[in-house]
C-alpha positions in Angstrom: 27.3 12.9 6.6 27.2 10.8 9.8 23.8 12.2 10.8 22.4 11.5 7.3 23.4 7.9 7.5 21.8 7.5 10.9 18.7 9.2 9.6 18.5 6.8 6.7 18.9 3.8 9.1 15.9 5.0 11.2 14.0 5.8 8.0 14.6 2.2 6.8 13.3 0.9 10.1 10.1 2.9 9.7 9.8 1.6 6.2 10.3 -2.0 7.4 7.5 -1.6 10.0 5.2 -0.2 7.4 5.9 -3.3 5.2 5.2 -5.5 8.3 8.7 -6.8 8.7 9.1 -6.5 12.5 12.4 -8.4 12.6 14.1 -6.1 10.1 12.7 -3.1 11.8 14.0 -4.1 15.2 17.4 -4.8 13.6 17.5 -1.3 12.0 16.4 0.4 15.2 19.1 -1.5 17.1 21.7 -0.6 14.5 20.6 3.1 14.6 20.9 3.2 18.4 24.4 1.7 18.3 25.5 4.1 15.6 24.0 7.0 17.6 25.8 6.0 20.7 29.0 5.5 18.8 28.8 8.9 17.2 28.1 10.5 20.7 31.1 8.7 22.2 33.3 9.8 19.3 32.4 13.4 19.9 32.3 13.3 23.7 35.8 11.9 24.0 37.4 14.6 21.7 39.6 16.9 23.6 38.9 20.6 23.0 41.8 23.0 22.6 41.1 25.8 25.0 43.1 29.0 25.0 42.6 31.6 27.7 
């Protein structure tokens, strides 16, 4: 679900560039990068239960 939302944000940025709206495209790319970093940090800080 999270990856689908991020994909749609990047797809919206490509659509905005295609329609010659550079400001919206940059905003969508920036939002996509922020969401990608937030998702990475969310998963990178999870503790993994290890059992040996």
